LUMMAR-692487 format. One line per 3 residues: number of its first residue (from 1); for each residue x, z, y of N, C-alpha, C. Coordinates in pm, 1 decimal, decimal comma, always signed. Layout:
N
NUM = X:Z:Y:X:Z:Y:X:Z:Y  ...
//
This chain:
171
1 = -1906,4:+4900,6:-7873,5:-1931,4:+5003,6:-7745,0:-1806,1:+4997,6:-7635,1  -1904,7:+4972,3:-7512,2:-1783,7:+4960,4:-7408,9:-1653,1:+5048,1:-7418,1  -1559,0:+5089,4:-7288,9:-1476,1:+5176,8:-7276,3:-1613,6:+5244,9:-7111,2
4 = -1539,8:+5299,1:-7101,2:-1588,9:+5474,9:-6992,0:-1530,1:+5373,6:-6869,9  -1518,4:+5351,8:-6741,1:-1409,1:+5282,2:-6667,0:-1394,1:+5405,7:-6577,3  -1292,7:+5400,9:-6566,4:-1175,0:+5471,8:-6507,6:-1164,5:+5464,0:-6401,4
7 = -1255,6:+5529,1:-6300,3:-1302,7:+5640,5:-6128,9:-1243,3:+5525,5:-6014,8  -1123,1:+5473,3:-6056,7:-1072,5:+5422,8:-5974,1:-1084,5:+5245,2:-5948,9  -1112,6:+5173,9:-6113,9:-1154,0:+5127,5:-6144,8:-1279,9:+5085,0:-6088,4
10 = -1368,4:+5150,4:-6125,4:-1510,5:+5234,2:-6056,4:-1514,0:+5197,4:-5899,3  -1473,1:+5286,3:-5905,3:-1422,0:+5264,7:-5684,6:-1420,8:+5080,8:-5669,7  -1374,9:+5007,5:-5774,7:-1312,5:+4898,3:-5676,2:-1417,3:+4782,4:-5719,9
13 = -1478,7:+4819,7:-5843,1:-1585,0:+4710,3:-5878,5:-1687,9:+4774,7:-5779,9  -1752,5:+4910,4:-5742,5:-1869,5:+4942,4:-5625,2:-1805,9:+4826,3:-5527,5  -1729,7:+4897,8:-5477,3:-1676,9:+4755,4:-5330,2:-1685,1:+4612,9:-5348,9
16 = -1664,5:+4586,3:-5417,6:-1716,9:+4445,4:-5448,0:-1850,1:+4401,5:-5465,6  -1891,1:+4507,5:-5533,8:-2027,6:+4449,5:-5585,2:-2115,7:+4548,7:-5447,3  -2096,3:+4615,3:-5349,2:-2153,8:+4615,3:-5222,2:-2100,3:+4501,8:-5108,8
19 = -1993,9:+4522,6:-5083,7:-1950,3:+4416,2:-5019,8:-2043,5:+4277,3:-5039,6  -2000,8:+4162,9:-5195,8:-2084,6:+4070,8:-5160,5:-2195,5:+4070,6:-5165,6  -2287,0:+4149,5:-5198,0:-2396,7:+4148,8:-5217,0:-2484,0:+4178,4:-5049,0
22 = -2376,9:+4250,4:-4977,1:-2412,3:+4297,4:-4792,0:-2479,4:+4385,8:-4773,8  -2435,0:+4512,2:-4892,3:-2485,4:+4635,8:-4835,6:-2404,8:+4739,9:-4840,7  -2387,1:+4853,4:-4777,8:-2293,1:+4969,7:-4754,9:-2196,0:+5022,6:-4830,4
25 = -2100,8:+4961,2:-4780,1:-1985,3:+5021,8:-4867,5:-1930,2:+5119,3:-4964,7  -1923,2:+5109,6:-5032,1:-1966,3:+5347,9:-5098,9:-1808,4:+5404,6:-5067,8  -1812,3:+5542,9:-5044,6:-1732,5:+5657,7:-5040,0:-1762,9:+5681,2:-5176,9
28 = -1608,9:+5751,3:-5180,4:-1584,6:+5798,0:-5295,3:-1679,1:+5880,6:-5368,5  -1703,7:+5937,9:-5449,8:-1802,6:+5989,2:-5482,8:-1695,9:+6158,9:-5503,1  -1613,7:+6140,6:-5622,6:-1513,3:+6248,4:-5584,3:-1378,4:+6123,2:-5528,9
31 = -1262,9:+6213,4:-5533,5:-1128,4:+6161,1:-5471,9:-1032,6:+6239,4:-5620,1  -986,5:+6121,9:-5697,3:-919,1:+6154,6:-5782,5:-783,9:+6180,4:-5770,8  -706,9:+6305,5:-5787,4:-633,3:+6323,1:-5748,7:-506,3:+6212,1:-5745,5
34 = -513,5:+6102,2:-5829,5:-487,1:+5953,2:-5795,0:-541,4:+5910,3:-5634,2  -650,0:+5888,8:-5597,9:-697,5:+5857,6:-5494,2:-633,9:+5923,5:-5339,7  -600,4:+6038,3:-5369,1:-560,3:+6123,0:-5201,6:-390,8:+6079,3:-5209,7
37 = -370,5:+5984,3:-5338,9:-187,2:+5969,2:-5218,9:-126,1:+5900,1:-5103,2  -94,2:+5787,2:-5087,9:-75,8:+5709,3:-5000,2:+67,6:+5637,2:-5139,6  +35,7:+5514,0:-5168,8:+105,1:+5404,5:-5249,6:+81,3:+5273,8:-5275,9
40 = +116,1:+5159,0:-5295,2:+75,0:+5049,2:-5243,1:+4,8:+4953,5:-5373,4  -144,7:+4945,9:-5379,2:-230,6:+4907,2:-5482,9:-244,1:+4784,2:-5485,0  -260,8:+4718,9:-5620,8:-282,4:+4600,3:-5637,0:-413,1:+4592,2:-5734,2
43 = -582,0:+4509,1:-5656,3:-665,1:+4523,7:-5728,3:-706,5:+4357,9:-5783,7  -719,0:+4354,8:-5929,0:-721,8:+4231,0:-6022,4:-853,5:+4210,7:-6034,1  -910,2:+4128,4:-6019,4:-1055,9:+4062,7:-6115,3:-1015,3:+3938,3:-6223,6
46 = -1076,4:+3963,4:-6277,4:-1128,2:+3852,3:-6410,7:-1205,1:+3863,2:-6496,3  -1238,0:+3739,7:-6469,7:-1421,1:+3635,8:-6550,5:-1347,3:+3564,0:-6684,2  -1427,4:+3592,4:-6782,6:-1411,5:+3576,1:-6859,0:-1208,0:+3554,1:-6919,1
49 = -1199,9:+3661,9:-6897,1:-981,6:+3644,0:-6891,9:-968,7:+3546,7:-6864,9  -991,8:+3595,1:-6757,1:-909,2:+3484,1:-6624,0:-894,0:+3521,6:-6520,8  -817,7:+3493,0:-6476,0:-764,3:+3561,5:-6323,4:-877,4:+3523,8:-6214,9
52 = -958,8:+3614,0:-6100,8:-1043,1:+3552,3:-6052,8:-1004,3:+3582,9:-5920,1  -919,4:+3636,3:-5869,9:-869,6:+3699,1:-5768,6:-776,0:+3844,9:-5773,7  -691,4:+3873,1:-5729,2:-573,5:+3918,8:-5705,8:-447,6:+3945,4:-5573,5
55 = -540,1:+4075,6:-5512,4:-441,2:+4115,3:-5353,3:-438,5:+4253,2:-5398,7  -272,4:+4268,9:-5261,7:-236,1:+4368,3:-5270,5:-127,5:+4379,4:-5176,6  -70,7:+4533,6:-5196,8:-72,4:+4565,1:-5084,5:+115,5:+4598,0:-5122,7
58 = +249,7:+4603,3:-5093,9:+397,9:+4606,7:-5132,5:+354,2:+4807,0:-5153,1  +342,0:+4812,6:-5013,0:+329,5:+4963,2:-5028,4:+247,0:+4993,6:-4898,3  +241,1:+5133,5:-4864,2:+83,8:+5173,6:-4852,4:+69,7:+5180,5:-4693,0
61 = -46,9:+5128,3:-4655,5:-121,1:+4999,1:-4539,9:-222,4:+5119,2:-4452,0  -262,6:+5191,3:-4561,0:-426,3:+5270,7:-4516,7:-336,3:+5424,8:-4564,6  -438,8:+5531,4:-4561,6:-479,9:+5687,6:-4542,7:-477,6:+5794,0:-4680,1
64 = -527,9:+5647,1:-4757,2:-464,6:+5697,7:-4878,6:-495,9:+5616,8:-5026,9  -476,5:+5630,6:-5114,6:-529,0:+5477,0:-5247,3:-689,5:+5498,4:-5238,9  -750,7:+5567,6:-5235,0:-901,8:+5473,9:-5252,3:-922,8:+5426,8:-5110,5
67 = -882,0:+5415,6:-4970,4:-907,9:+5354,3:-4893,8:-821,3:+5239,5:-4940,5  -701,7:+5159,9:-4974,9:-633,1:+5094,4:-5056,3:-735,4:+4957,4:-5111,8  -740,5:+5100,2:-5256,3:-881,4:+4996,7:-5361,6:-968,8:+4949,0:-5249,8
70 = -1059,4:+4981,4:-5181,6:-1147,7:+4894,4:-5113,6:-1083,6:+4813,2:-5024,5  -1037,5:+4880,5:-4941,2:-960,7:+4759,0:-4859,0:-918,4:+4595,2:-4942,2  -831,3:+4648,9:-5052,4:-762,0:+4575,6:-5145,1:-839,5:+4477,5:-5250,7
73 = -984,8:+4581,2:-5291,5:-1074,4:+4480,8:-5380,7:-1154,4:+4355,7:-5303,5  -1230,8:+4413,1:-5149,9:-1250,6:+4296,3:-5079,0:-1118,7:+4183,4:-5019,2  -1059,2:+4212,5:-5016,2:-979,1:+4034,3:-5024,1:-960,5:+3958,8:-5190,0
76 = -961,3:+4080,5:-5322,4:-946,7:+4046,9:-5390,7:-1067,1:+3943,3:-5418,2  -1145,2:+3980,1:-5390,5:-1280,0:+3950,4:-5393,4:-1287,1:+3779,5:-5299,8  -1234,9:+3786,4:-5161,6:-1320,3:+3697,8:-5082,4:-1192,0:+3641,5:-5003,7
79 = -1035,7:+3663,6:-5023,1:-977,0:+3659,0:-4966,2:-857,1:+3555,9:-5065,4  -800,5:+3553,0:-5190,8:-695,6:+3550,4:-5233,1:-738,9:+3352,1:-5229,2  -661,0:+3265,4:-5179,2:-618,3:+3180,0:-5151,1:-670,1:+3078,4:-5275,6
82 = -633,3:+3096,1:-5379,1:-668,7:+3029,3:-5512,2:-759,2:+3014,5:-5538,2  -850,7:+3111,7:-5498,3:-1003,9:+3075,6:-5555,0:-1122,6:+3096,5:-5436,0  -1222,3:+3022,6:-5433,2:-1287,8:+3013,9:-5339,6:-1354,7:+3209,1:-5361,4
85 = -1455,4:+3271,4:-5289,7:-1466,7:+3389,0:-5259,7:-1588,3:+3368,4:-5388,7  -1580,8:+3548,7:-5381,5:-1691,5:+3531,2:-5557,3:-1806,0:+3492,1:-5529,2  -1961,0:+3503,5:-5615,1:-2066,3:+3510,8:-5567,2:-2112,9:+3588,1:-5651,0
88 = -2294,3:+3629,8:-5555,1:-2391,9:+3737,1:-5599,0:-2372,7:+3663,8:-5818,7  -2367,0:+3593,4:-5821,2:-2411,4:+3530,9:-5961,0:-2292,9:+3523,9:-6064,0  -2186,3:+3590,2:-5984,8:-2014,1:+3623,6:-6096,9:-2002,3:+3760,1:-6130,0
91 = -2101,3:+3807,0:-6023,3:-2071,0:+4037,8:-6051,1:-2103,6:+4065,9:-6176,4  -2188,1:+4000,2:-6294,7:-2194,7:+4072,6:-6383,6:-2143,5:+4016,2:-6495,4  -2019,5:+3919,0:-6447,3:-1901,2:+3882,7:-6540,1:-1734,9:+3932,1:-6524,2
94 = -1755,4:+3987,4:-6428,2:-1590,3:+4016,0:-6356,0:-1561,1:+4167,4:-6436,2  -1470,1:+4159,8:-6483,9:-1400,2:+4304,4:-6531,1:-1241,8:+4353,3:-6401,3  -1248,9:+4477,7:-6364,8:-1212,0:+4489,7:-6283,8:-1016,8:+4585,6:-6311,8
97 = -889,5:+4571,1:-6263,9:-790,8:+4607,1:-6268,9:-724,9:+4666,5:-6202,7  -687,1:+4814,1:-6157,9:-649,1:+4843,6:-6048,3:-485,1:+4900,7:-6055,9  -429,7:+4856,3:-6015,7:-257,9:+4894,2:-6031,1:-154,6:+4952,3:-5844,0
100 = -137,5:+5062,9:-5944,5:-137,6:+5199,9:-5837,7:+64,7:+5153,7:-5863,2  +116,6:+5118,3:-5692,9:+258,6:+5071,5:-5737,0:+385,2:+5258,5:-5725,1  +473,9:+5257,5:-5750,5:+564,6:+5310,3:-5743,0:+603,6:+5269,6:-5614,5
103 = +715,6:+5351,8:-5564,9:+828,7:+5284,5:-5430,2:+919,3:+5169,9:-5513,6  +894,3:+5104,4:-5446,5:+994,4:+4968,0:-5508,2:+1142,5:+5046,4:-5448,3  +1195,4:+5010,3:-5539,4:+1403,6:+5011,3:-5555,2:+1469,3:+4938,6:-5566,0
106 = +1625,1:+4880,4:-5543,2:+1670,7:+4809,1:-5484,4:+1697,4:+4751,2:-5656,7  +1727,2:+4691,5:-5705,5:+1807,0:+4691,0:-5772,1:+1972,6:+4568,8:-5869,2  +2040,7:+4624,7:-5923,6:+2145,2:+4495,6:-5882,9:+2146,4:+4380,1:-5921,8
109 = +2046,9:+4309,2:-6015,1:+2058,7:+4214,1:-6067,9:+1954,1:+4222,2:-6188,8  +1943,0:+4079,7:-6253,8:+1806,7:+4038,3:-6355,8:+1813,0:+4192,5:-6477,5  +1925,6:+4238,4:-6524,9:+1966,4:+4373,3:-6649,5:+1919,4:+4465,7:-6615,0
112 = +1859,5:+4508,5:-6482,3:+1741,2:+4569,4:-6471,6:+1614,8:+4632,0:-6425,5  +1599,0:+4461,8:-6519,6:+1501,3:+4489,0:-6531,9:+1425,5:+4420,3:-6615,8  +1277,4:+4479,0:-6673,4:+1201,7:+4426,3:-6782,2:+1062,0:+4355,4:-6772,1
115 = +986,4:+4285,2:-6819,9:+891,7:+4245,9:-6713,1:+776,0:+4298,2:-6789,6  +826,0:+4393,8:-6885,3:+739,7:+4531,1:-7031,1:+670,4:+4640,3:-6878,2  +767,9:+4662,8:-6857,7:+766,3:+4863,6:-6783,7:+830,0:+4782,1:-6624,6
118 = +841,5:+4714,1:-6562,5:+875,4:+4653,7:-6425,8:+798,8:+4580,3:-6373,6  +715,2:+4561,1:-6217,8:+722,3:+4485,2:-6155,8:+856,6:+4428,1:-6051,6  +831,8:+4335,9:-6003,2:+962,7:+4262,2:-5974,6:+894,7:+4256,6:-5807,8
121 = +1025,8:+4225,4:-5704,4:+976,9:+4149,6:-5589,2:+1110,4:+4098,4:-5558,3  +1114,6:+3952,5:-5497,6:+1178,1:+3932,5:-5483,7:+1194,7:+3834,7:-5329,9  +1333,9:+3871,3:-5276,2:+1317,4:+3872,1:-5089,0:+1390,4:+3799,5:-5085,6
124 = +1345,6:+3760,8:-4964,1:+1530,8:+3682,2:-4853,7:+1489,2:+3660,6:-4733,1  +1508,4:+3708,1:-4655,1:+1511,0:+3727,5:-4515,5:+1334,6:+3806,2:-4484,6  +1213,5:+3782,0:-4427,0:+1078,6:+3785,4:-4437,5:+1009,2:+3711,7:-4470,7
127 = +1043,5:+3690,6:-4609,3:+978,0:+3623,0:-4720,1:+988,8:+3736,2:-4851,4  +856,8:+3745,7:-4870,5:+846,7:+3839,4:-5105,6:+832,4:+3825,2:-5192,2  +737,3:+3807,3:-5278,7:+733,6:+3765,3:-5395,6:+716,1:+3860,7:-5507,4
130 = +579,1:+3878,0:-5511,0:+587,9:+4025,1:-5622,6:+516,9:+3987,3:-5726,8  +552,4:+4059,2:-5814,8:+516,7:+3989,0:-5955,1:+448,6:+4130,1:-6030,1  +352,1:+4188,5:-6021,5:+327,7:+4295,7:-6146,4:+365,6:+4307,2:-6266,2
133 = +409,2:+4400,8:-6344,0:+415,9:+4420,5:-6493,7:+325,3:+4425,6:-6604,3  +420,0:+4357,8:-6731,2:+336,2:+4363,1:-6844,2:+209,7:+4287,5:-6816,7  +210,3:+4183,3:-6761,2:+167,1:+4009,5:-6730,5:+91,5:+3976,8:-6872,0
136 = -6,9:+3903,3:-6878,9:-8,9:+3756,8:-6994,6:+74,0:+3699,9:-7011,7  +132,3:+3631,3:-7121,8:+207,4:+3498,9:-7054,7:+299,6:+3468,4:-6959,5  +416,0:+3575,6:-6966,4:+520,7:+3639,7:-6867,5:+590,2:+3739,5:-6927,4
139 = +701,0:+3698,1:-6984,0:+794,2:+3770,8:-7112,9:+915,2:+3778,1:-7102,4  +967,9:+3669,4:-6956,5:+1104,8:+3714,0:-6982,4:+1129,3:+3709,3:-6820,0  +1231,7:+3809,9:-6791,3:+1279,8:+3834,4:-6644,0:+1282,2:+3689,0:-6552,7
142 = +1376,5:+3609,9:-6640,6:+1325,3:+3488,6:-6544,6:+1196,8:+3406,9:-6529,8  +1120,2:+3418,9:-6619,1:+974,5:+3389,9:-6576,9:+910,3:+3490,7:-6422,0  +937,8:+3576,6:-6471,0:+911,1:+3707,3:-6320,3:+979,3:+3640,8:-6168,6
145 = +1093,0:+3670,1:-6170,0:+1136,3:+3616,3:-6083,1:+1144,4:+3442,9:-6033,8  +1098,2:+3350,2:-6094,4:+1050,4:+3217,3:-6076,9:+968,2:+3260,1:-6059,1  +881,4:+3310,2:-6062,7:+758,0:+3347,8:-6005,8:+740,8:+3347,4:-5872,9
148 = +745,9:+3460,1:-5875,5:+829,6:+3526,7:-5733,9:+853,9:+3458,9:-5678,4  +966,0:+3371,0:-5698,7:+1019,8:+3259,4:-5569,4:+914,6:+3170,0:-5540,3  +824,3:+3133,4:-5611,2:+719,1:+3048,6:-5610,7:+592,4:+3034,2:-5487,8
151 = +601,0:+3191,5:-5538,3:+511,1:+3273,2:-5495,6:+507,1:+3252,4:-5300,8  +610,8:+3326,8:-5310,2:+737,0:+3284,4:-5108,1:+790,3:+3241,5:-5076,7  +750,3:+3128,4:-5173,3:+820,2:+3000,1:-5129,6:+931,8:+2994,0:-5097,6
154 = +1037,0:+3071,9:-5152,1:+1182,8:+3076,9:-5152,5:+1230,8:+3001,6:-5201,7  +1371,3:+2916,7:-5202,1:+1405,3:+2813,2:-5255,8:+1540,1:+2887,1:-5386,7  +1518,7:+2794,1:-5506,5:+1567,5:+2902,8:-5600,6:+1736,9:+2895,3:-5622,5
157 = +1777,1:+2853,3:-5479,9:+1915,9:+2815,6:-5495,6:+1924,6:+2930,1:-5321,9  +1823,4:+2989,2:-5335,5:+1843,3:+3109,0:-5176,4:+1925,0:+3245,5:-5228,4  +2035,9:+3284,6:-5181,6:+2045,6:+3450,5:-5185,8:+1885,9:+3536,9:-5202,1
160 = +1936,0:+3606,0:-5265,4:+1739,1:+3694,9:-5308,0:+1801,1:+3891,5:-5243,8  +1762,8:+3928,7:-5240,3:+1736,2:+4092,4:-5268,5:+1616,0:+4083,1:-5398,7  +1674,9:+4134,8:-5485,6:+1575,2:+4202,8:-5631,7:+1497,1:+4358,8:-5623,4
163 = +1417,9:+4401,4:-5661,9:+1329,1:+4591,4:-5586,2:+1305,9:+4535,5:-5713,3  +1248,2:+4659,7:-5849,1:+1162,8:+4721,2:-5867,2:+1077,7:+4846,3:-5945,6  +977,7:+4768,5:-5937,0:+879,8:+4909,0:-5970,5:+746,2:+4983,5:-6118,2
166 = +701,5:+5028,1:-6102,2:+644,3:+5032,7:-6225,0:+506,6:+5125,4:-6096,1  +384,7:+5085,3:-6244,1:+227,9:+5075,8:-6226,4:+172,4:+5120,6:-6270,1  +114,8:+5239,3:-6257,8:-75,9:+5290,6:-6378,5:-106,6:+5182,3:-6288,1
169 = -169,9:+5123,4:-6435,5:-324,3:+5054,7:-6426,5:-413,9:+5111,2:-6468,3  -520,9:+5118,0:-6398,2:-633,9:+5186,6:-6398,8:-734,1:+5091,2:-6416,8  -863,1:+5047,1:-6608,5:-889,0:+4934,1:-6550,9:-1091,2:+5083,8:-6635,1
//
């Protein structure tokens, strides 16, 4: 039996399906308490267990989490530079995950990080790289930081500021 999808993940799914099929975007049927808040949100799409798109906002840019989900779900499906836009034929194979971020907090160093518990942001000047926590295959703080450097195109010898955040993950 398939597990019931959380309303937050369901909103991401309905948004992607509506947008890709060219129909009116959904209005959230009912705003859950989490959807009324303001927060950074990442929407991840997976197809057959592999990443198919992931776009998000570090901090809130919209009126509420529901609007962040709608915006980032469309971007995940159509604007992730690592993948071509999702096609109608793929919709039935997609799985959805939505991460709602706590506000980032600066940390003194790697000792304050844990790849299972915290996501990490690496910042140098205007460049920022973010990696969500608890990702398959990312088992150390060093891997997290290295991936962030690569994502933001920050040289490894450049001094950086580190931030951590937690997520509430909805599927």
